[in-house]
N, C-alpha and C positions, 0 to 999 in steps of 0.2 A: 478568807478574811482572818486577819490576825486579831485574836481576842485579847491575849496578853502575851508576856514574854515566853510562856510555856505552851499555850494552846493556840492552835490554828484550826479553823473550821471552814472547809471549802465545799460549796454545792456545785455540782457539775453534772453533765450528761454522760451516760455510759453508752456511747454511740455504737459500740460493737455488739450491743444486745438489742438492737432496734427490732420492734415487732413487725408483723407483716404489713400493718397499715402505716408504718413509718414513724410511729411514736417511739421515744427513747426513754429508758428508765432514768429517774433522777437519783443521784448518789451523793452522799455526804462523806467527805474525806476528813478524818480526824488526825491531826498531827500534834503530838505532845513530846516536847524535847527531842524532836527529830525522828521519833518513832511514829509510823503511819499505819492507819487501818481505815477501811471503807465500810460503809453501811448503806444499803438500799432504803429509800424512803417509801417504797411500795407505790409510787405514783409515776406517771409518764407524761410526756409533753412532746409536741412536735418541735424539732430543733429550730424552725423558723420563728417560733413564739418564745424562744429562750434568750435572755440577755446575760451572757457570761460575766460581763463587767459588773453587773449588779448581783450576779449569782442568784437570779430569780426569774420568774416568768415576766415577759414584757407585756404590761397592761395595755399599751397602746396598739400593739400589732395583733393581739389575740382577738379573734372574731366574737368569742363568747365572753363578754365582760364579767358576768357573774361567776363563771367557772374560773376565769383567770384570777378574779379577786379572791376566791376561796383558796386556790393554789398558792397565791402570793402570801396570804395570811397564814396558811399552814406552814410554809417554809420559814417565815419570820418567827412563828411560834416554836418551831423545832430548834431554831438557833437559840432562842431565849431559854428553852428547856435544857439544851446541852450546856449552856453557860451555867445554869443553876446547879445541874448535877455535878459539873466539874468543881464548882465552888465548894459544895458540901463534901465531896470526895477528898478534896485537897486538905480540908480540915481534919479529916479522919485518918487518911492513909499517908504514910511517908512518901510513897511514890504512886502516882496515878498514871495508868497506861491507857491508850485508846481502847483496848479490849475491855478494861474495867469500866470505862466511861460508857461504852456501848451496852454492857450488861446492866449498868445502873439505869440508863435511859429506858431500856426495854423492860425494866422491873424484875429482872432475873435475880438481883441481889436480895430483894425482899423475899422471893421464893426460897432462896438458899438459906436465909436466916430462919424462916419458918420451919424448914426441914432440919434445922440444927446444924447446918453446914457453915463453917466459918469462911466467908468469902476471901479468896486470895487472888492476887493478880495472875493472869494466865502467863504461861511461859513465853518468852520472847522467841521470835523466829529470825532466821537468817536475813530475810528481806527487810525486817524492821531494823536490824543492825546496819544493813546496807543503807537504808534511808537516813538513819542516824548519822553515819559517816558522811553521806552526801550533803546533808543539810549543814553540818558543821563546816565541811570543806567549802561549800557555796558561800558561807559568810566570810571565810578567809579570802576568797576570790573577790567578793564585793568590796572588801577592805583593801584590796590591792596587794595582799600578802602572798597569794598563790596564783597559779596560772589557770586561765579558763580552759586551756587545752588539757591539762591534767584532770580537771573536773569532768570533762567530756569522756576521758578514759575510764573514770569511775562509773559513768553511766553505761558505757559499753560492757564493763565488767559485770554490772548488774544484769544486763541482758543475757550475757553468756551463761551466768550462773542460773538464771531462771529457766533457760532452755535445758541446762543439765539436770536440774531438779525435776522438770517435767519428764525427761528421758529416764531418769533413775527412779524417781518416786511416784511419777504420774500426777504431780501437782506442782504449782508454781512456787510454792513456799512450804517450808517444813520447820518444825521447832528446832532450836539449837541442839537439843539433846539427841536429835537424829543423826547429827554429824559424827562420823568415826574417822579414824586415821586412814582406813582403806579407801575412803571416798576421795582422798587426794589423788591417788593413783587412778581411780575411776574417772575423775574430772579431767585429768591429763589425757587419758586414753580417749575420752569422748571428744576433747578438743582436737586431738591429732587425727582421729579417724572420721568422726562424724562432721566436724566443722572444717577440717582440712587446714588447720592453722599450724604454722611452723612452730618448732619446739620452743624457741626463745620467747615468742609471743605468748604461747600457751603458759609458759612459766610465769609470765607477768600477771596473767589472770589468776593463777594459783597463789602467787605472792600477795595479791590484793585480797583474795578470799581468806588467806591465812591471817592477814592483818585484821579482817573483820572478826575472826574468831578470837583474836587477841583483845580487840576492843570489848567483845562480850565478856571475856574473862576479867578485864580490868574494871568493867562496870558491874561486876558481880552478877551478871546474867547467866553465867555458866561457870562451874567450879574450875575447869581447866580448858586449855586449848588442845584439842586432840591432834591438830596438825603441827604442833610444835616440833616434833622430831623430823618432819618432812623437810628436805632440803630443796629449795628452788634454785637449781643450778642453771648456769647460762654458758653457752658455747660462743666464744668470741668469733664473730664472722670476719671474713677477709675484708679488710678495709683498704680500698684502692686510693692511690694518690697519683698526681701527675708528676712527671719529671720536669726539670727546668727546660728541657728541649721541647716538650709537649706544650708547656706554657708559652714559649716563644712562638711555636707553630700556630697556636690559637691567636696570639697577639698580632702576628703578621698577616694572617689570612685575610684576603679581600672578601667581604661579605656584603650582601644587600642590606638595606636599612632595617628591615624587620628583625634580622638576625644580629646586626651590628650592636644595637643597644643591649641585647641579651648577653652577647659576648663580653661587653664592657662591664655589665653588672657581675658576671661570673668571675672575670678577672679581678674586679674590685674585691670580691669575697676571697679569692686566692691570696691576696696581699693584706687582708685584714682578719680573716677567720670568722666573719660574721655569719650568722644563720640567715635563712631566707626572710623570716619575720623581722629580724633586726635590720636587714637591708631595706626591706619595704617601708620600715617606719623611721628611717633616718631623716630627721628634720634639718633644715638649713642652719638652725642655730646650734647644731652639734659640732660645728667647726670653730676652733678658737686658736689663738696664737700662743704656742708654748713658751716655756722659759728659755728654750734654745733658739727661738726666733723662727721656728718652723711651724707649719700648720699641723694641729692635732685634731683628733676626733674623739668625742665622748659619747657614750651611750649607757643606758641602764639595761643590763643583761636581761633578756626575756625570762629565762628560767629562774635565775637566782635573784634578780633585782639589784645585783651588785653594780655600782657605777664604775665604768672602766674607761680608760683613756689610752690612746696610742698615737705616735706620730705617723703622719701619712708618708708612705714611700712615693717615689716619683710617678709610678704607673697609676695608683689610685688617685693621686693628686691631679694628674692630667685628665683622668676620667671625670672627676668632679668639675674641673674647669670646662670640659666639653658640654656639660649639661647645666652650667651656671644660668643660662638664659632660656632653658627649655620651657615652653609654655606649660606643660603638664606639671613639671617640678615647681614652677613659680606659683601656679594656681593652688596646688596641694601642699605647699611648703615642704617639698621633698628634695633630697639630694640626688636621687636616682629615679629614672622613669620606669618603675615596676608597676604593672597594672594587673596582671593575672598570673597566679601560680601555675595553673594547668598549661597556659600558653608558654610560660617560661620554661618548664620542663620539656615540653614538646620541641621548642626551638633549640634547646641545648642538645637534644639528640641529633637534630639536623647538623648542628655545628660539629659535633663529634664525628659524624660521618664525613663531612666535607674536609675536616682536618685529619682524618684517618687516625683518630686517637685509639680506637680499639676497645674503649670502655664507655659506658653511658655516663654522661656528665650530670652531676647534681650539685646542689649547694653543700651537701655533705662531702662530696669529693673535693670541693673547693676548700672546705674547712680542714680536711685532712692534709691537703696540699700545703696550706699555710703552716700547719703545725710541723710537718715533716720536711718538705722540700725547701720551703722558704726560710723557715726558722732553724730547726735542728741541724739540717745539713750545712748551715752556714754559721754554726757556732753559738746560736742563741741558747742559753741555758734552759732546761726543762721548766724550772720554776718561773722564769720569765714568760715562757710560752703559756704556762698554766694561767698566769695572771691575765695575759692578753686574750685568752679564750674564755675568760670569765668563769673558770672552774673554782669550786670551793675546796676540791680535793685533788691532789696531784695524781692520784691513781686514775682518775678520770682522764687526765691528760695523756697518761701512758697508754691508754686504749686508743686514743686518737693518733698519737705520734709513734709510728714504728721506726726502728733503726734500719735505715736503708744501706745498701752496699756502698754507696758513695760516702755515707757517714762513717762506715767501718773503715774504708780506704783512707779517709782523711785522718782518723784517729790512729790507725796503725802506722801510717807514714810519719806522724808526729812521734809516735812511740819509737819507731826505728831510728829517727834522728837523735832522740834522747839516749838510746841504748848503744848504738853502734857508730863506728867511724865510717866515712865514705867508702873505705876499702872492705867493709864487712866485719872488721874486728870490733869486739865489744870494748866499750869505754871502761877500762880497768880501774883507772884512778878514781872514778866516781863511785864505783860499785864494789871495789875490793873488800871494803869493811863488812859487806853483807855475806861474804863467803866463809865456809868453815876453815878452821885453822890449818887443817891438813890438806886443803884443796891446792892442787898444783896450778901455779900461775902460768905454766907453759901453755895451757889451753887458751889463755887470754892473748898470747903473743901472735 
């Protein structure tokens, strides 16, 4: 329940701690400015008598009406008390944390005062920083400014970090002061050996954790970031792409219906560079007539949100024409009949085997093929390719687009035509001014 813009109070059941008779403890989760902490109410209830939408016991389904009424009243009063304690703490302290609110509610602050101890906010923990980051990011996702997929990655990072803390410290959470530089190497070693994660993926989890420690420093929850000197390095994996002959082989192969539409979607990606999600979400109003009289397609890039347009080449245009009257596409306002990601990948493997491609086909392969084989090998500048791929940084495009032997051959042939005569002699007239004064021109004859 959202109390105000800073405080949220949520009553829920801690089902993992159910007693032998099936009753479950009731817990209250306090969230203040994205920082979370939980507190047990010391009361239990059977899950069938609990209404999570109301965050209270269900008076209608509980067999003991008197007991249910007492529990309902108790939870309501606890919510009121927590609001009151937060109000008075906010008047007195510059920053109120969930831990400070819990201590105030339990009466511990009064005990500290009577003992001459000046109450201070407890030290923040790494999981509290993680919750802070997650809640902030979730707001950006809700506003359409960031990707839901990236938010899920932060949730996975939290899970990996919690397991490491349990392995290293024997607990699910630790204060920020417990983090040292050496724990970066420990976390990496744990992910590689205990979790069986490849190095590049492990480095992403370390990079996210390093960002959490930076947030803690920026919020003045910790004086410095102990992982700042640690470098999260990545090893660029080999990125395959199809040759023009392999594209033709896939295009000409006779396939049954269930593979045919997957082949067409894959080829569409090879000539547009779209990701799977972008292909799946292409709506029928994405097509428009460009200034050159040709059909163009426009999308908002899934990762960056950048609106991008490109003219349709003949093959993708023909594919769209094929599905113009497809019932699924009409009913769902889609350009392509894509229904399942898992089936799509599975069918692509079948197509690769039938066409004897020799590599597993994926939408990433199609994207790399568009960048390298379709565009760069045929003279499209890297800057234009970067724009069509929706990249905000041209260095990202350089990762996708490798220089192929065919591209090297084309460039070197052009260089040879510019430098040399057909008989192999250098074109002296054009380049003699570049030579030293004492250089013998006999070598040029």
